[in-house]
N, C-alpha and C positions, 0 to 999 in steps of 0.2 A: 655460568652455567646455566645452560638454557635447559629449559625442560622438551621443549621441540622446537626444532630447527627443520625448515621447509627451504629447500636449496633449489639449483636450476629451475629458476623461476622467473618468466614477465612480471615481475608486480607492478598492477597499473596502483597506484595509491591515492590517486583523485587528490595529490596534495599538491603542492608547486607550481610552477608556470609552464613544465614541457607536458604535451600531452599527456593524457592518461595519469599525469603523473609519473612515468613509466620510470622502473630501474627495471633496464635489460639485463637477463642472465644473472638475475638479483637473489637474494634469499632473506628470509624473514626469521627475527628469532623469539621464541615466548618464552617468558618464567611469570609463574604465578598466573596464569590467563591475561597478561598483558602483554603488550608488542615492545620487545627488550631493543631489537636492534633491525635497521634493516641497511642492505650494504649490498656490493658484489658476491657471488656466490664463490669467488675466487678468494675473498677475506675470512667468509665463513670458518669457523674454529669447530667441525664436526667432533672433534675430543671430547669437545666442553658442553655437548649435547646429550641427552637423557634419551632420545630419539632422535632419529635425522630421515626425511623424506623426502627422497628426489624426485621431484614435479615434470621431468622429462621435458622442459620446455614450455611446459602451461602455463596459459596466465593465471593469474589470483587476482583478485579486487575486494575491496571491503566486503563482508558481508552484507547480502543485498538490503534493502530498507525499503519495504511494500506499503507506503503510506494511504492506501485506500483500498480495503476488503470489507466484504461484506460474507466472511465465511461462515462465519455462526449461520448455519439453517441444516433441516433435514433435509425432505428428498430433492432431487435433480428436478430440474422445469423440463423436463420433457415435453410438455405442451408449448412452454415456451419456445424451445427449441424447431418444433414444427411449424409453429406461426412463423416466425423470422427468420428461417432458412427460407421459408416459402415465400418472399417479398413484405410479409407483414413491417409494420413498424411497432414504436411504442404504445401509439394509441389502440392498436389492433387487439393486446392482448388482454383486457380485462373481458369485453364482448367474448371471446373466446375461451374462456373458463381459467386464462393464464392471466400473469402479471403480477404485480404486490400484493394484494390481496391473498389470490390464490397462495399465494407462499405464507402470507401469513396465516391462514387457516391451516395450511401443511404444518407449520412450524408449533402452532397453537397445540395439536393436537398431542403433540411430544414430549414425554416425560424428560426432565434435566439430563437422567444419564443416558437417555437416546439421543437427544439433541448433541451432548459432548461427546460421544462415539460418532456421530457421523461427524462431525466437525473436527474431531482427533485425526481421522483418517484425512480431511483436506490438508492442515496445517501440518501434518507430517510429510507430505509431498511440497507442500509448499517452502520447506526447510530444505527436505532432498533437492529442490531448485535452486537454492544457494543464499533464502531468506532467512535473517537470524534477528530483525527487528520488523514486526508487522502493526498496522492498526488494524483491528475487530469490530466491527459495528453492530447495533441493534439495526432495530427497523424491521425484523421480520414477523411481529408480532402486534404491534401499534395498541397495546393494551399494558396494563402495568404487571401484570405478572411473566407474560412472557420475555417484555422486552428485557426485566429482570434475572429473569433467567435464564437470557440471551450474556447479558453482563459478566455473569456468575460465569458461564461457559467461557468466558473470553478471559476471563483473570486466571480459570484455573488452567487452561492451557498455556497461558505463561510460565505457569507453577511447575507442570507437569513434563512439559515439551524443552529442549533446547532453545527458545526462543524468548526474544523479551515482545511481552504486547501491549499495546496501548487499547485501552478498551474506549470505545466513543458511544454517546448516546444519540441514536438517531429515530427516534419516537416521529418526528417530523419528516420522516421518509413517504409518508401517504396519509389519509383519511380512512379511518376504520368506520364503513359504510353503515355497519348495523348499529352500532353506537353514537357516533356523533355526525351521520350521513347530513350534509348541509347544513352542519353547525362547527364551522373548523376554530371561530374563535373560543368554544369550548372546549375544544379537545387543546388547544394551547393552554388553557390555564387548566386543564387536568395533568397537562405533560410538567406544567413548571410546578403545582401546586401538591401532586399527588407523586410523580414517578420520580423527578430528578430529585428532590429533597430523597426520597427513599434510596435512589441508586447512591448519591455521596453517603448518606447515615451507613449503608452496608459497605463502604469504601471498594466498588466495582467500578466507578467512571472515571475517566481522565481526562476526556475533550466529549465536546456538545457539537452536533450537526443539524444539517433541514436541508429540506429541499426549498428554493426559491425560485420561484417562478410564475408566470402566469397562470399554469396549470397548478401550481402550488401553492407555498405559503407568501403572503406578502413580507412588505418590507417594515411593517408593522408586526405582522404576526413575528415575523424571526426576533426583530430587535425585540421585543418581549422575551422569546424564549434564549435570548444571549446575554439581556440583562441578569435574568433569573439564573445562567450557566456562570455570570463574571459573578454572583453574589456568592459562590461557592469557589470560586478562584478555579475556575476549570477553562480552558483556553477554546475558543472554537474555531469552524471551520465551516465551508457550505457547499452541496452542491447549487453550482451556480450558470445561469444562461446555457442552459446545455439545449433548449428548444427555442428560445426568442432572449432577443436584447431585452431584457428585464432590470439591467444594471444589479444583478445582485453580485456578482463581485466585489460591486461599491457596497453593497451592505456590509459584505466582508469585511472588507478593509474599512469602511466607518468603524469597526468594533476590534479593530488590529488582530483578525483572525489570522491564523497560521494559514490557511490555503482555502483558495478557492477552485471549486474539479468540475472538469468538464469543458466549461468554457466558450464551445464551439461558435456562438451568436455575441461573444463579448465584443464591448465598445472601446474604442479608443478612451474614451473618459473613465469607463471601469477599468482598463487595465491601467489609465495613469494614476487613477486610486490606490491600485494594488500595489505601484510602483513606488509609491510616496508612501503608504505603511508598512513595507516590508511582507506582504502577503505573497505566498507564494501560489504559483498557477500550476494545479496538478491535471494530468493529462491522459486520458481513460481511451487508450486505442480498439482496447476490445467492443467497449459498447456500440464506440461510434461506429467500427465495420458491423456488426450485429444489426443495428438500427437502421442501416442503409443513409447514415446522415451524409450529405454531400457537402455542407458549410463546414469548414477548419477550421479551430482553434487559431488564433490571429498571431502565429508564431514569431511572423517577421515584427509585432510590435512589441511581442515580449522581447526577442534581442534587444531592439532599439533602446525601449525603456528599462531596461535591464531589471527584468522580473525573474525570477528562478524559475524554471521549468522542472517540476517532479513529473516520473511516471508508475504508473502504479496496474495491477492488474485488475483491480476491480472488482476479483474474483468473489460470482455469485450467482444464483441458479437462472436466471431469468436475462440477462444480456452478456455477461461475462463469464461464462462456465472455465474457467483455465486455474491452473495455480502455476504456471509457468512465467518468469517476468522475462526472461529472455525473445520469449515468443513477441510479448508485448513489444521489446526494444525493437524488433524486426518489424512489427507491426508500426511505431513511430515513424519509424525511418521512411519507410514507403508510403505511409496515410497522412504525415504531417510535415515532412521532411526534414525531421529532425538530423544531425549525424550521428553517426553511432556512439560519437563522445558524448554530444548532449544526451542520447539516449540513455548510457551508462551515469552520468553524472543523476539522472533523473530518478533512478533507482537508489545511487549511494547518495553523493550529498546533499544535493537538493531532495530528496526523499528524506533524509534524516531533518531537513531542515523542515520541511512540511507536518513533521510532529515534533518539531521544539527539540528537537536533539541533537542540533549541528554540534555538540561539544561532546557525545557518547558514542556518534555514530555516523558511519559515512564515508569514513577516510581511513587508511594506514598511515599510523605515525606513531612512532616512540610512545608509550605511556597512555594510550587507548588501548581498548579492551581487544582482543585476539579473537576481531568476530571477521573471518575471513572466508573464502569463496575459491575453486579453484576450476578451470574450465579446458575444456578439448578443445583447444584453441592455441595458437603460439601466438596470434595477435589481438589484441583486445579488442580489433573493428569484430573478429571473428564471433565475439559472443549473440552479435545480434545480425548477423549473417546469412544464416541459415534461416530458410521458413520453418519455424518451431523452434529456433532457438539454438545454442549449443548446447550440449550436454556440459551440466555440473558434475564433477568429478570429486569433489572433497569438500567438507563444509567442517569448519572448524567455529565452535562458540565458547567463549571464553576461556581460549586457549585448549582448548578438546577437541578431539575428533569426534562429532556426531555425526557423520553420515560420510560414508564412500562406496561410489560406483564398482561393482564388482567386474572387473574383467570379462570379456565375452568368453566362453567356456566353465566358467563357474557357477552357473545358473543351472538349478536343479532339474 
């Protein structure tokens, strides 16, 4: 007996050797929040299901995994938008009163309740766009109290909404000039000795991240932070080689990190180190677009050396104000020359791997959690095809329908 039976669907399981792991004209039976059966619609026993939904030939994928977001913040970055849309780059933001420090000052001013309310709206829209697992970073406070507040909000969102949330400490996102201007080593000590231990004590941190580049934190500084993270049993990841070939991907690989993210300037030596360590390359086309970057991540090297490629929205108010994974799949295909299947793998199989969740998310298979998304297309390539991405019509989390797009004509 199935609690829910989805029929007449093109099921992109992302499992097996067929392209997309496709089960054409397939059906999925769900029991007790788990996938109990996958097979042809003709073999589905509708009389043995509590609820049957005919999807009319739509594609069903695993619930999407968004492995890199900064979704917990307050006000939108309209000053950032004006600077970047008029041709400015990353280094033009701070002089114009925008950028990470401006975001930190805005976020510091918010109560926990206000921060939660603003972030809940964005997270709900992310779920409505097919996401059932998401990473949520701090890094919009660069102090003790705001960073902890962000991580508590991330934890609360995962408890209150139908989405699995991985909370990441990103205190090493920038350097707060008022408290630690010119004293980066002292700020690293502050993170290691004051913020991270308290986050671990409160139980609000799952991963630790940082920004390693010529204009960010050095190899040694990130090494100190990562050593402290690992003393608490926390996996690590890194904003790496986004602006220069800094060997940052090799730093996170040395620490057996889950992922190196951005990577526009990553060298062969860096990619080789990542391949040896099993570190995922997480690509972020939104920031690549808004920063007018011309150097592309070395996708051919990732393919050659077998480095898995994840994709993420990088949802944030400065460089990637989006909650649409499908739109980022579209950008990845055009900007980075990923194939549509690679793009979907980036938000499923490889997105899960970038969060250390390969056994829990990213595939449709019997015994796994019934986290699913249905799309307004009959071909899996159609998810990334449209500018802006295909519409997500149905989201299932742990076997329960948590979002359904209303048909035209039903809007008030």
